[in-house]
VMD Tcl script that draws the C-alpha trace (Angstrom):
set ca {
  {-19.46 20.11 -62.78}
  {-22.95 20.60 -64.27}
  {-22.87 24.34 -63.40}
  {-19.46 24.76 -65.01}
  {-20.67 22.97 -68.09}
  {-23.75 25.28 -68.21}
  {-21.54 28.38 -67.98}
  {-19.31 27.23 -70.79}
  {-22.32 26.37 -72.89}
  {-23.86 29.82 -72.20}
  {-20.62 31.55 -73.22}
  {-20.57 29.59 -76.41}
  {-24.16 30.53 -77.13}
  {-23.40 34.22 -76.48}
  {-20.59 34.11 -78.97}
  {-22.83 32.48 -81.50}
  {-25.56 35.07 -80.87}
  {-23.09 37.95 -81.09}
  {-21.91 36.69 -84.41}
  {-25.48 36.26 -85.45}
  {-26.37 39.85 -84.35}
  {-23.53 41.20 -86.23}
  {-25.26 39.89 -89.29}
  {-28.88 41.02 -88.33}
  {-30.92 44.26 -88.33}
  {-30.92 46.73 -85.40}
  {-34.28 45.61 -84.15}
  {-33.31 42.06 -84.10}
  {-30.05 43.11 -82.59}
  {-31.84 44.78 -79.69}
  {-33.82 41.68 -79.12}
  {-30.72 39.65 -79.09}
  {-29.07 42.03 -76.63}
  {-31.96 41.59 -74.23}
  {-31.63 37.89 -74.54}
  {-27.91 38.19 -73.95}
  {-28.38 40.37 -70.88}
  {-30.89 37.93 -69.45}
  {-28.55 35.09 -70.22}
  {-25.70 36.99 -68.56}
  {-27.86 37.49 -65.52}
  {-28.56 33.76 -65.40}
  {-24.85 33.11 -65.79}
  {-24.04 35.46 -62.92}
  {-26.60 33.73 -60.75}
  {-25.18 30.36 -61.79}
  {-21.68 31.64 -61.08}
  {-22.78 32.90 -57.66}
  {-24.39 29.55 -56.90}
  {-21.24 27.83 -58.08}
  {-19.17 30.06 -55.76}
  {-21.52 29.30 -52.88}
  {-21.31 25.59 -53.63}
  {-17.52 25.72 -53.88}
  {-17.31 27.65 -50.61}
  {-19.51 25.04 -48.90}
  {-17.42 22.22 -50.36}
  {-14.26 24.02 -49.25}
  {-15.71 24.43 -45.75}
  {-16.71 20.78 -45.62}
  {-13.28 19.79 -46.93}
  {-11.62 22.06 -44.37}
  {-13.73 20.62 -41.54}
  {-13.00 17.09 -42.75}
  {-9.29 17.85 -42.94}
  {-9.39 19.43 -39.48}
  {-11.15 16.37 -38.05}
  {-8.73 14.00 -39.77}
  {-5.82 16.17 -38.67}
  {-7.14 16.17 -35.09}
  {-7.63 12.40 -35.20}
  {-4.18 11.91 -36.70}
  {-2.71 14.24 -34.09}
  {-4.49 12.39 -31.30}
  {-3.44 9.00 -32.68}
  {0.09 10.26 -33.19}
  {0.21 11.69 -29.65}
  {-1.09 8.43 -28.19}
  {1.35 6.42 -30.27}
  {4.18 8.72 -29.24}
  {3.10 8.37 -25.58}
  {3.09 4.57 -25.87}
  {6.44 4.66 -27.63}
  {7.84 7.02 -24.99}
  {6.52 4.81 -22.20}
  {7.94 1.71 -23.88}
  {11.26 3.44 -24.45}
  {11.36 4.64 -20.83}
  {10.50 1.14 -19.58}
  {13.10 -0.40 -21.86}
  {15.70 2.13 -20.78}
  {14.79 1.57 -17.11}
  {15.01 -2.20 -17.49}
  {18.20 -1.80 -19.43}
  {19.60 0.41 -16.69}
  {18.56 -2.05 -14.00}
  {19.98 -4.99 -15.94}
  {23.14 -3.05 -16.63}
  {23.44 -2.14 -12.95}
  {22.81 -5.75 -11.95}
  {25.32 -7.06 -14.47}
  {27.81 -4.43 -13.34}
  {27.29 -5.40 -9.70}
  {27.72 -9.07 -10.55}
  {30.79 -8.24 -12.57}
  {32.25 -6.29 -9.66}
  {31.44 -9.17 -7.32}
  {33.10 -11.62 -9.70}
  {36.06 -9.30 -9.96}
  {36.27 -9.29 -6.17}
  {36.15 -13.08 -6.12}
  {38.75 -13.16 -8.87}
  {41.01 -10.90 -6.83}
  {40.47 -13.11 -3.81}
  {41.19 -16.19 -5.93}
  {44.38 -14.57 -7.19}
  {45.43 -13.81 -3.62}
  {44.67 -17.41 -2.64}
  {46.64 -18.68 -5.63}
  {49.51 -16.44 -4.65}
  {49.38 -17.70 -1.07}
  {49.11 -21.28 -2.35}
  {52.08 -20.70 -4.62}
  {54.08 -19.40 -1.66}
  {52.96 -22.40 0.41}
  {53.99 -24.77 -2.37}
  {57.36 -23.07 -2.56}
  {57.71 -23.43 1.21}
  {56.78 -27.12 0.98}
  {59.26 -27.62 -1.84}
  {61.98 -25.99 0.26}
  {61.01 -28.23 3.17}
  {61.01 -31.39 1.07}
  {64.33 -30.52 -0.57}
  {66.22 -30.75 2.72}
  {66.61 -34.30 4.06}
  {66.35 -33.31 7.73}
  {63.26 -31.13 7.36}
  {61.73 -33.84 5.17}
  {62.17 -36.30 8.03}
  {60.54 -33.86 10.47}
  {57.63 -33.46 8.06}
  {57.13 -37.24 7.98}
  {57.19 -37.46 11.78}
  {54.63 -34.66 12.12}
  {52.27 -36.41 9.71}
  {52.76 -39.70 11.59}
  {51.94 -38.09 14.94}
  {48.89 -36.40 13.45}
  {47.55 -39.77 12.29}
  {48.15 -41.32 15.71}
  {46.36 -38.48 17.51}
  {43.46 -38.68 15.07}
  {43.02 -42.42 15.58}
  {44.03 -42.84 19.23}
  {43.51 -39.39 20.69}
  {45.94 -38.28 23.37}
  {45.79 -41.60 25.21}
  {49.50 -42.22 25.94}
  {48.71 -45.69 27.27}
  {48.19 -46.87 23.68}
  {51.11 -45.23 21.89}
  {54.26 -43.18 22.50}
  {56.46 -40.86 20.47}
  {60.26 -41.06 20.24}
  {60.33 -44.26 22.28}
  {63.75 -45.57 23.35}
  {64.26 -49.36 23.19}
  {66.59 -51.51 25.24}
  {69.19 -51.53 22.43}
  {69.36 -47.73 22.50}
  {67.46 -47.22 19.23}
  {64.74 -44.57 19.27}
  {61.61 -45.34 17.26}
  {59.60 -42.45 15.86}
  {56.51 -44.01 17.45}
  {55.37 -47.27 19.07}
  {51.93 -48.81 19.51}
  {51.51 -50.60 22.83}
  {49.84 -53.98 22.49}
  {48.72 -56.74 24.81}
  {50.56 -60.03 25.20}
  {51.80 -61.74 23.10}
  {51.76 -58.89 20.56}
  {54.02 -56.58 22.60}
  {54.60 -53.15 21.07}
  {54.81 -52.28 17.38}
  {57.53 -49.87 16.23}
  {56.91 -47.33 13.46}
  {59.73 -45.51 11.68}
  {59.13 -42.71 9.18}
  {61.22 -42.51 6.00}
  {60.81 -40.18 3.02}
  {62.91 -41.38 0.02}
  {61.88 -38.51 -2.24}
  {65.03 -37.41 -4.09}
  {65.52 -40.42 -6.35}
  {61.76 -40.80 -6.79}
  {61.64 -37.25 -8.18}
  {64.59 -38.08 -10.45}
  {62.69 -41.09 -11.77}
  {59.65 -38.93 -12.51}
  {61.82 -36.25 -14.19}
  {63.91 -38.67 -16.28}
  {63.84 -37.98 -20.03}
  {65.06 -41.38 -21.21}
  {64.46 -44.97 -20.20}
  {68.15 -45.33 -19.33}
  {67.97 -42.46 -16.83}
  {64.71 -43.79 -15.44}
  {66.18 -47.27 -14.93}
  {69.30 -45.81 -13.35}
  {67.41 -43.82 -10.72}
  {64.91 -46.66 -10.26}
  {67.77 -48.98 -9.21}
  {69.15 -46.38 -6.79}
  {65.68 -45.79 -5.36}
  {65.09 -49.53 -4.82}
  {68.43 -49.93 -3.05}
  {67.72 -46.92 -0.79}
  {64.36 -48.31 0.32}
  {65.82 -51.79 0.91}
  {68.50 -50.21 3.13}
  {65.77 -48.50 5.16}
  {63.89 -51.79 5.51}
  {67.00 -53.65 6.67}
  {67.88 -50.94 9.21}
  {64.35 -50.97 10.65}
  {64.37 -54.77 10.92}
  {67.66 -54.71 12.81}
  {66.83 -51.85 15.19}
  {63.09 -52.15 15.86}
  {62.29 -55.87 15.84}
  {63.54 -57.22 19.19}
  {62.46 -60.61 20.61}
  {60.50 -60.48 23.88}
  {60.35 -56.68 23.67}
  {58.64 -55.70 20.44}
  {56.30 -57.37 17.98}
  {57.88 -59.62 15.37}
  {57.19 -56.98 12.72}
  {57.51 -53.21 12.28}
  {56.07 -50.47 10.06}
  {57.95 -48.31 7.55}
  {55.85 -45.17 7.23}
  {55.97 -43.38 3.84}
  {54.34 -39.91 4.16}
  {53.74 -39.61 0.38}
  {50.96 -41.69 -1.18}
  {52.64 -41.35 -4.60}
  {55.88 -42.96 -3.37}
  {53.92 -45.75 -1.68}
  {51.89 -46.39 -4.85}
  {55.04 -46.46 -7.01}
  {56.69 -49.02 -4.73}
  {53.74 -51.41 -4.83}
  {53.16 -50.88 -8.57}
  {56.72 -50.88 -9.93}
  {58.98 -52.35 -7.24}
  {57.97 -55.97 -6.57}
  {61.52 -56.66 -5.40}
  {61.15 -54.14 -2.58}
  {57.70 -55.40 -1.59}
  {58.89 -59.02 -1.38}
  {61.96 -57.95 0.58}
  {59.79 -56.04 3.07}
  {57.64 -59.14 3.63}
  {60.77 -61.21 4.10}
  {62.14 -58.82 6.72}
  {58.67 -58.35 8.28}
  {58.86 -54.60 7.79}
  {55.54 -53.57 6.29}
  {55.47 -50.39 4.21}
  {52.47 -48.17 4.93}
  {51.15 -44.84 3.61}
  {48.96 -42.37 5.56}
  {45.84 -44.13 4.29}
  {46.95 -47.71 4.97}
  {48.50 -46.83 8.33}
  {45.19 -45.32 9.44}
  {43.49 -48.60 8.50}
  {46.06 -50.62 10.48}
  {45.77 -48.32 13.50}
  {41.97 -48.56 13.41}
  {42.18 -52.37 13.34}
  {44.66 -52.41 16.23}
  {42.43 -50.04 18.17}
  {39.52 -52.43 17.67}
  {41.71 -55.25 19.02}
  {42.58 -53.12 22.06}
  {38.91 -52.46 22.72}
  {38.10 -56.15 22.32}
  {40.82 -57.16 24.80}
  {39.73 -54.49 27.28}
  {36.14 -55.61 26.86}
  {37.14 -59.22 27.57}
  {39.14 -58.16 30.62}
  {36.21 -56.13 31.89}
  {33.91 -59.07 31.20}
  {36.07 -61.39 33.32}
  {36.12 -58.84 36.12}
  {32.35 -58.46 35.86}
  {31.94 -62.23 36.09}
  {34.01 -62.28 39.30}
  {31.93 -59.48 40.77}
  {28.73 -61.27 39.77}
  {29.95 -64.42 41.50}
  {30.59 -62.41 44.67}
  {27.18 -60.83 44.32}
  {25.63 -64.29 43.93}
  {27.16 -65.37 47.27}
  {25.75 -62.27 48.93}
  {22.31 -63.05 47.46}
  {22.51 -66.58 48.91}
  {23.32 -65.16 52.35}
  {20.49 -62.69 51.97}
  {18.07 -65.49 51.03}
  {19.00 -67.56 54.09}
  {18.71 -64.61 56.42}
  {15.43 -63.61 54.81}
  {14.07 -67.10 55.41}
  {15.10 -66.90 59.06}
  {13.44 -63.52 59.41}
  {10.36 -64.88 57.63}
  {10.18 -67.82 60.05}
  {10.58 -65.52 63.03}
  {7.96 -63.21 61.57}
  {5.53 -66.10 61.04}
  {6.05 -67.30 64.64}
  {5.68 -63.76 65.93}
  {2.51 -63.33 63.84}
  {1.07 -66.57 65.26}
  {1.88 -65.51 68.80}
  {0.30 -62.12 68.15}
  {-2.83 -63.79 66.77}
  {-3.12 -66.03 69.85}
  {-2.44 -63.08 72.11}
  {-5.19 -61.14 70.34}
  {-7.66 -64.01 70.83}
  {-6.81 -64.20 74.54}
  {-7.19 -60.44 74.89}
  {-10.64 -60.60 73.25}
  {-11.71 -63.39 75.61}
  {-10.53 -61.42 78.62}
  {-12.41 -58.38 77.39}
  {-15.61 -60.37 76.91}
  {-15.19 -62.01 80.31}
  {-14.73 -58.67 81.96}
  {-17.91 -57.35 80.30}
  {-19.88 -60.41 81.54}
  {-18.65 -59.91 85.11}
  {-19.51 -56.24 84.95}
  {-23.04 -57.06 83.70}
  {-23.64 -59.51 86.65}
  {-22.56 -56.91 89.21}
  {-24.96 -54.32 87.76}
  {-27.86 -56.83 87.96}
  {-27.19 -57.56 91.64}
  {-27.22 -53.84 92.47}
  {-30.55 -53.32 90.76}
  {-32.12 -56.25 92.70}
  {-30.96 -54.88 96.06}
}
mol new
graphics top color blue
foreach p $ca { graphics top sphere $p radius 0.5 }
foreach p [lrange $ca 0 end-1] q [lrange $ca 1 end] { graphics top cylinder $p $q radius 0.2 }
display resetview
């Protein structure tokens, strides 16, 4: 800036001097021209120096810009590398997560398909069960199958404790009987499935319809109870009570919750209504009684055998005492015999010693 200011100032002075020369004499004008030429020379030198300085500043500026550009380029490249790496990592993780989610989704879809197949099979099974339960005969077979399954679960295949389709002396055939010890005799079980009117009660839209089917349902169950009491409770042959097996827990629960008349009538006729759950409890209790009776019978037999064994031990003790006495006598005789044998041996040695002495003297 100082050089530029000097140049401008010199130019101004030249103009002033030129104007002044224009007004002076030739001699003075020559002098002024010399001064102007010298001043021009100084200006050219100053201009050259200014050019040199500007070139140096431009070079320094260029170098500075190149360094900054290189640094910016390096920083930008590094930043771009980090960003690229981050983007690649993010994309890779995103791909892995997407693949994992897709795999899980496919697995869930497979499970969903399997669940749909199971639901379809279950729906078909329910339809089959509904068809079975709609027919009275097949419904009765279903109840018998469930009854036999409970008996086999509780008692096993031991036919000495229960029987299926057992014929009584009056010609009636019980679905199953439990054999008991005296005086219990055997307990008859008959399976009934009064489902039609129960379903009508559940499907009734008005209280009048519900009461109507409730009355029919109660009368049906009471008829079953009366028939079981007449056919399956026989003096001196069966127990003084029987079981009415209801395969459906819902029907059993409805009877005990809403049909007190039926429950009281069953107690009066000694025909006890049971469901799969309660029958299993009764069978388990009866099985425990069987085991207790068998245990008592075995205990009595064991006591008899122990008494016999006691008699044998007494005989053994007497004979052992006799043998002991004989052994003691034999031992005493052996001891005396041993003493006598020792004396004979000593006597023989003494005699032998005397004979040897006589020979030496001779």
